[in-house]
C-alpha positions as CSV (number, residue, x, y, z in Angstrom):
1,M,-0.1,0.5,-38.4
2,T,-0.4,3.4,-40.6
3,V,-1.4,6.7,-40.1
4,H,-4.8,6.3,-41.5
5,H,-5.0,3.2,-39.0
6,L,-3.8,5.6,-35.9
7,N,-6.6,8.2,-37.1
8,E,-9.5,5.7,-36.9
9,L,-7.9,4.4,-33.5
10,L,-7.6,7.9,-32.0
11,L,-11.6,8.8,-33.2
12,V,-12.7,5.2,-31.6
13,C,-10.9,5.9,-28.2
14,S,-11.7,9.5,-27.8
15,I,-15.1,8.6,-28.7
16,L,-15.0,6.1,-25.6
17,L,-13.3,8.3,-23.4
18,L,-16.0,11.0,-23.9
19,F,-18.6,8.2,-23.1
20,A,-16.9,6.9,-20.1
21,V,-16.6,10.5,-18.9
22,A,-20.3,11.2,-19.2
23,A,-20.8,7.9,-17.6
24,V,-19.2,9.4,-14.2
25,R,-22.6,11.1,-14.2
26,I,-24.8,8.1,-14.0
27,S,-22.4,7.1,-11.6
28,S,-22.7,9.6,-9.0
29,R,-26.3,9.7,-9.4
30,S,-27.0,6.1,-9.1
31,G,-24.2,5.6,-6.4
32,L,-22.6,2.8,-8.2
33,P,-18.6,2.5,-8.7
34,S,-17.9,3.8,-12.1
35,L,-15.8,0.6,-12.5
36,L,-19.2,-1.2,-13.4
37,I,-19.8,1.0,-16.5
38,Y,-16.2,1.0,-17.5
39,L,-16.3,-2.7,-17.4
40,G,-19.6,-2.5,-19.3
41,I,-18.1,-0.5,-22.0
42,G,-15.5,-3.1,-22.6
43,V,-17.8,-6.3,-22.5
44,A,-19.9,-3.9,-25.1
45,I,-17.0,-3.9,-27.6
46,G,-15.6,-6.9,-27.0
47,V,-16.2,-10.7,-28.3
48,D,-19.9,-10.8,-27.5
49,G,-20.5,-7.4,-28.3
50,I,-19.1,-5.4,-31.3
51,G,-16.8,-8.3,-31.8
52,V,-13.0,-7.3,-30.9
53,E,-11.0,-10.3,-29.8
54,F,-8.8,-9.8,-27.1
55,D,-7.1,-12.6,-24.9
56,D,-3.9,-11.3,-24.1
57,A,-3.7,-11.9,-20.4
58,Q,0.2,-11.1,-19.9
59,L,-0.5,-7.4,-21.6
60,T,-3.4,-7.1,-19.4
61,Q,-1.7,-7.6,-16.4
62,L,1.1,-5.4,-17.5
63,L,-1.1,-2.5,-18.5
64,G,-3.1,-3.1,-15.3
65,Y,-0.2,-3.0,-13.0
66,S,1.0,0.2,-14.5
67,A,-2.8,1.8,-13.9
68,L,-2.6,0.4,-10.2
69,V,0.5,2.8,-9.7
70,V,-1.0,6.0,-11.3
71,I,-4.3,5.1,-9.1
72,L,-2.1,4.5,-5.8
73,A,-0.1,7.5,-6.7
74,E,-3.4,9.5,-6.9
75,G,-4.8,8.0,-3.9
76,G,-1.8,8.9,-1.6
77,L,-1.5,12.5,-3.1
78,S,-5.3,13.3,-2.1
79,T,-5.1,11.7,1.2
80,K,-4.3,13.9,4.3
81,W,-2.0,13.3,6.7
82,R,-3.7,14.3,9.7
83,D,-6.7,11.7,8.6
84,I,-4.7,8.8,8.1
85,R,-2.0,8.9,11.0
86,P,-4.5,8.0,13.8
87,A,-5.9,5.3,11.4
88,L,-2.4,3.6,10.6
89,P,-2.1,1.1,13.2
90,L,-5.8,-0.3,12.5
91,A,-4.8,-0.1,8.6
92,A,-1.8,-2.1,9.1
93,M,-3.5,-4.9,11.2
94,L,-6.3,-5.1,8.5
95,S,-3.8,-5.3,5.6
96,T,-1.8,-8.0,7.4
97,V,-3.7,-10.3,9.9
98,G,-7.0,-9.0,8.1
99,V,-5.7,-10.4,4.9
100,A,-4.4,-13.6,6.4
101,V,-7.7,-14.4,8.1
102,S,-9.9,-13.5,5.1
103,V,-7.7,-15.7,2.7
104,G,-8.1,-18.6,4.9
105,I,-11.8,-18.3,5.3
106,T,-12.7,-17.8,1.8
107,A,-10.3,-20.6,0.8
108,A,-12.4,-22.8,2.5
109,A,-15.4,-21.2,1.5
110,G,-14.3,-22.1,-2.0
111,R,-12.8,-26.1,-1.1
112,Y,-16.1,-27.0,1.0
113,L,-19.2,-25.1,-0.7
114,V,-17.9,-24.9,-4.4
115,G,-15.6,-28.0,-4.4
116,L,-12.5,-26.1,-6.1
117,E,-8.7,-27.8,-5.3
118,W,-7.1,-26.2,-2.5
119,R,-4.6,-24.5,-4.7
120,Q,-7.4,-23.1,-6.9
121,A,-9.1,-21.9,-3.6
122,L,-6.3,-20.4,-1.9
123,I,-5.5,-18.3,-5.2
124,I,-9.3,-17.0,-5.1
125,G,-9.2,-16.3,-1.3
126,A,-5.8,-14.0,-1.8
127,V,-7.1,-12.4,-4.9
128,V,-10.6,-11.0,-3.4
129,S,-8.9,-10.5,-0.1
130,S,-7.7,-7.0,-1.5
131,T,-9.8,-4.0,-1.1
132,D,-9.7,-1.9,-4.4
133,A,-8.2,1.6,-4.2
134,A,-9.9,2.9,-7.0
135,A,-13.5,1.6,-5.8
136,V,-12.9,2.9,-2.0
137,F,-11.4,6.5,-3.4
138,S,-14.3,6.9,-5.5
139,V,-17.4,5.6,-3.3
140,L,-16.3,6.5,0.0
141,R,-15.5,10.4,-0.5
142,R,-19.1,10.7,-1.4
143,V,-20.1,9.2,2.0
144,P,-20.0,11.4,4.8
145,L,-17.9,8.9,7.5
146,P,-15.8,10.4,10.4
147,P,-12.4,11.1,9.3
148,R,-11.0,8.0,11.4
149,L,-13.2,5.6,9.4
150,S,-12.5,7.1,6.0
151,G,-8.5,7.2,6.8
152,V,-8.6,3.2,7.8
153,L,-10.3,2.5,4.8
154,E,-8.1,4.6,2.6
155,A,-5.3,3.4,4.2
156,E,-6.1,-0.3,4.3
157,S,-7.0,0.1,0.3
158,G,-3.6,1.3,-0.3
159,F,-1.7,-1.0,2.2
160,N,-3.1,-4.4,1.1
161,D,-2.3,-4.6,-2.4
162,A,1.5,-5.7,-1.6
163,P,0.6,-8.5,0.8
164,V,-1.8,-9.9,-1.2
165,V,0.1,-9.7,-4.6
166,I,3.1,-11.7,-2.5
167,L,0.4,-14.5,-2.0
168,V,-1.0,-14.9,-5.3
169,V,2.3,-15.0,-6.9
170,A,3.2,-17.7,-4.3
171,F,0.4,-19.7,-4.8
172,S,0.5,-19.8,-8.6
173,S,4.0,-20.1,-8.8
174,V,5.3,-24.1,-10.0
175,G,6.0,-26.5,-7.1
176,P,5.3,-26.5,-3.3
177,V,4.0,-23.3,-1.7
178,D,6.5,-22.1,0.9
179,A,5.5,-22.8,4.7
180,W,3.0,-19.8,6.2
181,Y,6.3,-18.5,8.2
182,L,8.7,-18.2,4.9
183,L,5.6,-16.3,3.2
184,L,5.0,-14.1,6.4
185,G,9.0,-13.5,6.4
186,K,9.2,-12.6,2.8
187,A,5.9,-10.6,3.2
188,L,7.2,-8.4,6.2
189,L,11.0,-8.2,4.4
190,E,9.1,-6.6,1.0
191,L,6.8,-4.5,3.1
192,A,9.5,-3.0,4.7
193,I,11.8,-2.4,1.9
194,G,9.0,-1.1,0.2
195,G,8.2,1.3,3.3
196,V,11.6,2.4,3.5
197,I,12.5,3.4,-0.5
198,G,8.7,5.3,-0.4
199,L,9.6,7.3,2.6
200,G,13.1,7.9,0.9
201,V,11.8,8.8,-2.6
202,G,9.2,10.7,-1.6
203,W,11.4,13.1,1.3
204,L,13.8,13.7,-1.2
205,G,11.4,14.4,-4.0
206,A,9.3,16.8,-1.7
207,Y,12.9,18.6,-0.5
208,G,13.7,19.1,-4.2
209,L,10.5,20.5,-5.4
210,R,10.4,23.1,-2.6
211,H,13.8,24.0,-3.1
212,V,14.3,24.2,-6.8
213,A,11.9,26.8,-8.4
214,L,11.0,25.4,-11.9
215,P,10.5,27.6,-15.0
216,A,7.0,26.8,-15.6
217,S,4.4,25.6,-13.5
218,G,3.2,22.9,-15.8
219,L,6.3,21.0,-14.8
220,Y,5.5,20.4,-11.1
221,P,2.7,18.1,-12.0
222,I,4.5,15.9,-14.2
223,A,7.7,16.0,-11.6
224,V,5.4,14.9,-8.8
225,M,3.9,12.0,-10.7
226,A,7.5,11.1,-12.0
227,I,8.7,11.0,-8.4
228,A,5.8,8.3,-7.5
229,V,6.8,6.2,-10.2
230,T,10.0,6.3,-9.4
231,A,9.2,5.2,-5.7
232,Y,7.3,2.3,-7.4
233,A,10.3,1.1,-9.8
234,A,13.0,1.2,-7.2
235,G,10.8,-0.6,-4.7
236,A,9.9,-3.6,-7.2
237,L,13.5,-3.7,-8.3
238,A,15.1,-4.1,-4.9
239,H,12.5,-7.0,-4.2
240,G,10.2,-4.7,-2.2
241,S,6.7,-3.9,-2.4
242,G,6.7,-1.0,-5.2
243,F,2.5,-0.7,-4.6
244,L,3.6,0.1,-1.0
245,A,6.5,2.4,-1.8
246,V,4.4,4.3,-4.4
247,Y,1.5,5.1,-1.9
248,V,3.9,6.0,0.6
249,A,6.1,8.3,-1.4
250,A,2.7,9.9,-2.8
251,L,1.2,10.4,0.7
252,I,4.5,12.4,1.4
253,L,4.3,14.6,-1.4
254,G,0.7,15.0,-1.3
255,N,1.3,16.6,2.5
256,A,4.6,18.6,1.8
257,K,2.7,21.7,1.0
258,L,4.5,21.7,-3.0
259,P,4.4,25.0,-4.9
260,H,1.4,25.4,-7.6
261,W,-0.4,22.4,-5.6
262,P,-4.0,22.8,-6.9
263,A,-2.7,22.4,-10.5
264,T,-0.8,19.1,-9.2
265,R,-3.7,17.7,-7.9
266,G,-5.9,18.1,-10.5
267,F,-3.5,16.8,-13.1
268,A,-2.9,13.7,-11.0
269,E,-6.9,13.3,-10.5
270,G,-7.2,13.6,-14.2
271,I,-4.5,10.6,-15.1
272,G,-5.9,8.4,-12.3
273,W,-9.3,8.8,-14.4
274,I,-7.6,8.1,-17.5
275,A,-5.9,5.0,-15.9
276,Q,-9.0,3.9,-14.1
277,I,-11.1,3.6,-17.4
278,G,-8.3,2.1,-19.7
279,M,-7.9,-0.5,-16.8
280,F,-11.7,-1.4,-16.6
281,V,-12.2,-1.5,-20.4
282,L,-9.4,-3.7,-20.7
283,L,-10.7,-5.9,-18.2
284,G,-14.2,-6.0,-20.0
285,L,-12.4,-7.0,-23.0
286,L,-10.5,-9.7,-21.6
287,V,-13.8,-11.5,-20.3
288,T,-16.1,-13.8,-22.5
289,P,-19.6,-12.9,-21.3
290,H,-21.3,-16.2,-22.8
291,E,-18.8,-18.4,-20.5
292,L,-19.7,-16.7,-17.3
293,G,-23.3,-18.6,-16.8
294,D,-21.5,-21.5,-15.2
295,Y,-19.6,-19.0,-12.8
296,I,-22.7,-17.4,-11.2
297,V,-23.1,-20.1,-8.3
298,P,-20.0,-20.5,-7.7
299,A,-18.9,-16.8,-7.5
300,L,-22.2,-16.1,-5.2
301,L,-21.1,-18.8,-2.9
302,V,-17.6,-17.6,-2.4
303,G,-18.7,-14.0,-2.4
304,L,-21.5,-15.1,0.4
305,G,-18.3,-16.7,2.1
306,L,-16.1,-13.3,1.8
307,T,-19.0,-10.7,2.5
308,L,-20.7,-12.4,5.3
309,V,-18.1,-14.3,7.4
310,A,-14.6,-13.7,6.3
311,R,-14.5,-10.1,6.0
312,P,-16.4,-9.1,9.3
313,V,-14.3,-11.8,11.2
314,S,-11.1,-10.2,9.6
315,V,-12.2,-7.0,10.9
316,L,-13.1,-8.4,14.4
317,V,-9.6,-10.0,14.6
318,S,-7.9,-7.0,13.4
319,T,-9.8,-4.5,15.7
320,I,-9.1,-6.4,19.2
321,P,-6.4,-4.3,19.9
322,F,-8.3,-0.9,19.4
323,R,-11.0,0.6,21.0
324,T,-13.2,-0.1,18.1
325,S,-17.5,0.2,18.5
326,W,-19.4,-2.4,17.0
327,A,-20.8,0.4,14.9
328,E,-17.1,1.0,13.5
329,R,-16.6,-2.5,12.9
330,T,-19.9,-3.0,10.9
331,L,-19.2,-0.2,8.3
332,L,-15.5,-1.8,8.3
333,S,-17.0,-5.0,7.2
334,W,-19.5,-3.6,4.5
335,A,-17.1,-1.2,3.1
336,G,-14.3,-3.9,2.0
337,L,-15.3,-2.6,-1.7
338,R,-13.5,-5.0,-4.2
339,G,-13.0,-3.6,-7.6
340,A,-10.4,-3.6,-10.8
341,V,-7.4,-4.9,-8.3
342,P,-8.9,-8.5,-7.8
343,I,-9.8,-8.7,-11.5
344,V,-5.9,-7.7,-12.3
345,L,-4.4,-10.0,-9.7
346,A,-6.6,-13.1,-11.4
347,T,-4.6,-12.5,-14.2
348,I,-1.5,-13.6,-12.5
349,P,-2.3,-17.4,-12.6
350,M,-3.1,-17.2,-16.1
351,V,0.2,-16.0,-16.8
352,Y,1.8,-18.5,-14.7
353,G,-0.1,-21.5,-16.2
354,V,-2.2,-22.5,-13.3
355,D,-4.7,-25.2,-13.8
356,A,-8.1,-23.9,-14.4
357,S,-6.7,-20.3,-14.4
358,K,-9.5,-19.4,-16.6
359,D,-12.1,-20.7,-13.9
360,I,-10.4,-18.4,-11.4
361,F,-10.6,-15.3,-13.6
362,N,-14.3,-16.0,-14.5
363,I,-15.5,-16.7,-10.8
364,V,-13.3,-13.6,-9.6
365,F,-15.0,-11.2,-12.3
366,V,-18.6,-12.4,-11.2
367,L,-18.0,-12.3,-7.7
368,V,-16.8,-8.5,-8.2
369,I,-19.5,-7.3,-10.3
370,V,-22.2,-9.0,-8.0
371,Y,-21.0,-7.8,-4.6
372,T,-19.9,-4.2,-6.3
373,L,-23.4,-4.1,-7.2
374,V,-24.9,-5.1,-4.0
375,Q,-22.4,-2.9,-1.7
376,G,-21.6,0.2,-3.4
377,P,-25.4,1.4,-3.7
378,T,-26.3,0.4,-0.3
379,L,-22.9,2.0,1.6
380,P,-24.6,5.5,2.1
381,W,-27.4,3.9,3.7
382,V,-25.7,1.6,5.9
383,A,-23.6,4.5,7.0
384,G,-26.5,6.8,7.5
385,H,-28.1,4.3,10.0
386,L,-25.1,3.5,12.0
387,P,-24.2,5.8,15.2
388,L,-20.9,6.6,14.0
389,G,-20.3,9.9,15.7
390,E,-19.7,13.3,14.3
391,V,-18.8,13.9,10.6
392,D,-16.2,16.1,10.0
393,T,-17.8,18.8,7.2
394,T,-15.3,21.3,7.4
395,S,-13.7,22.2,4.1
396,D,-9.9,22.3,4.1
397,L,-8.3,26.2,3.4
398,G,-7.3,26.1,-0.3
399,I,-3.6,27.3,-0.7
400,E,-1.8,27.6,-3.7
401,S,2.0,28.5,-3.5
402,A,4.2,29.8,-6.5
403,P,8.0,30.5,-5.7
404,L,9.4,33.9,-6.1
405,E,12.8,32.6,-6.9
406,R,14.7,36.1,-7.5
407,L,12.5,38.1,-4.9
408,S,13.5,35.0,-2.5
409,G,9.2,34.7,-1.4
410,H,6.5,32.7,-2.2
411,L,3.1,34.2,-3.4
412,L,0.1,32.4,-1.6
413,S,-3.1,32.2,-2.9
414,V,-5.8,31.5,-0.5
415,S,-9.4,30.5,-0.9
416,V,-11.6,31.1,2.0
417,P,-14.4,28.1,2.2
418,G,-17.8,28.2,3.3
419,E,-17.2,26.5,6.4
420,S,-13.9,28.4,7.4
421,R,-13.8,30.4,10.7
422,M,-11.6,33.0,9.0
423,H,-15.0,34.3,7.8
424,G,-15.6,37.7,10.1
425,V,-11.7,37.7,10.9
426,E,-10.1,41.2,10.5
427,V,-6.9,40.9,8.2
428,G,-4.9,42.6,11.2
429,E,-6.2,39.7,13.4
430,L,-4.6,37.0,11.2
431,R,-1.5,37.8,13.3
432,L,0.7,36.8,10.3
433,P,4.6,36.6,11.1
434,A,6.8,39.5,10.4
435,G,8.0,38.9,6.6
436,S,4.5,38.0,5.4
437,A,1.5,40.2,4.6
438,V,-2.1,40.0,2.7
439,T,-1.3,42.1,-0.3
440,L,-4.7,41.8,-2.3
441,V,-8.2,40.6,-1.4
442,V,-10.9,39.6,-4.4
443,R,-14.4,39.4,-3.6
444,D,-17.3,39.1,-5.6
445,G,-14.8,39.3,-9.0
446,E,-13.6,42.7,-7.6
447,S,-10.0,43.1,-6.0
448,F,-8.7,45.9,-3.6
449,V,-5.7,46.3,-1.2
450,P,-7.1,45.4,2.1
451,S,-6.0,47.3,5.3
452,P,-5.7,45.9,8.7
453,T,-9.5,46.3,9.7
454,T,-10.6,44.9,6.3
455,V,-13.3,42.0,7.2
456,L,-12.7,38.8,5.3
457,R,-15.6,36.7,3.9
458,R,-16.7,33.4,3.1
459,G,-15.7,33.1,-0.7
460,D,-12.8,35.4,-0.6
461,E,-9.3,34.8,-2.5
462,L,-6.4,36.5,-0.8
463,L,-2.9,36.9,-2.1
464,V,-0.4,36.3,0.8
465,V,3.4,37.7,0.0
466,A,5.9,35.9,2.6
467,T,9.7,35.9,2.5
468,D,11.0,32.2,2.3
469,R,12.1,32.1,5.9
470,V,8.7,32.7,7.1
471,R,6.8,30.9,4.3
472,D,5.8,27.7,6.2
473,A,4.9,29.9,9.6
474,A,2.3,32.1,7.4
475,E,0.5,28.8,6.1
476,K,0.3,27.1,9.5
477,R,-0.8,30.3,10.8
478,L,-3.5,30.9,8.1
479,R,-4.8,27.1,8.5
480,A,-4.6,27.4,12.0
481,V,-7.2,30.7,12.1
482,S,-9.5,28.7,9.4
483,T,-10.0,25.8,11.9
484,G,-9.9,27.5,15.1
485,G,-11.0,31.7,14.5
486,K,-8.9,34.3,15.5
487,L,-8.0,33.5,18.9
488,A,-6.2,29.9,17.6
489,G,-2.9,29.8,19.2
490,W,-3.9,31.6,22.3
491,L,-6.5,29.0,23.4
492,S,-4.7,25.7,21.9
493,M,-7.4,25.9,18.9
494,G,-6.7,24.6,15.6
495,N,-2.9,24.0,15.4
496,G,-3.0,24.1,11.4
497,G,-1.2,20.7,11.3
498,G,-1.3,19.1,7.7
499,R,-1.9,20.3,4.1
């Protein structure tokens, strides 16, 4: 490649990226997941569009895995522990027992409704049984849901990639498939290894970032993402689940109250979008549209079995040990969004040379497109017409922390959201611990030094200085007042837990 070719490539890529960014506006208004638009871009510049020929399934798989690592890291960083903690047992059931049930029923649909061989049917069943993190994170956060349900769906999308990858690789390998109990034992072992490594890397990374002041704020986002990718690589090299490791590590980092967190969160979200755009465009390039006509009916039949039978039954079986209403089960059944993950996983049998692997890829591609078109736009309507209970609309108190290394302290930048119960509270009523104080208030573009009787208002920006010793206690108290008001603590209101 010459410099001239590089310039042309940069021009084309930048124009495509700008178009993809603008397409997010269309996605947000229509309710369609943005993945469909990005896939459409890939198809438009592919062999049946502009004419770019691309058929490298192995490269697509490698880049797809890389993009999934970034997407899972961004999802973990943005997930609040207090929302996901009560959802973990049910999410774990959906990601293991639910996946097994879904694979079996979907494979039966492929075998008896479409006439596929059992090997092909099992591969398709495993591929489409994974909910997509990118689709879930982008769609569900626009849908008002109780925190417990959104936590279940987000945790499931972060957890279920690992067992599904194990199954797809096992079904695609040459030779007879291991007995079910061997597959189960292997899956549990890999999940355990990935979980432990994710916990270790995440904890060590958070500890290091909180106790070593970096010379520039821009280094914190880079370090956080590097730690998350380290968790994936270490988990995979240890023959564990790298996908689970990166999600767990990112979840710990995202709830560790790290310095310069808003900058880190924005950086992670930005590269998460780049990963999604690149992955979807690449997958759109890999498909050959004029070949898809023969796969519409098989994809619809398998999709009906998945959407109307496999997913609801898997949810029903997984929720038996829990107190779950029928409305919640209905929502969980309809919100099993598929996306790029099944399409990426459909490249595995192509790389392994499985018979009719191209047919498998095309069926999965059509299935994802059709049922995303159906489920994505209708999910808000379904959620709005189900008695799901109260929706938590309280905005989290925005706190950014910057270490003051020479002064052995921290400078906390606090943004008071509109729904915060800090509105109307006097500075003195915050009852911050000794060693911390509100030093500046910015209101309507003007800054002033507050007195103990200064009344805080919605939209205020506060600068709070705290010593290292009381920094965590000061942040905990600010969050407690934001959620529980000035009497928080005295009346057991708003204990401020979590980021």
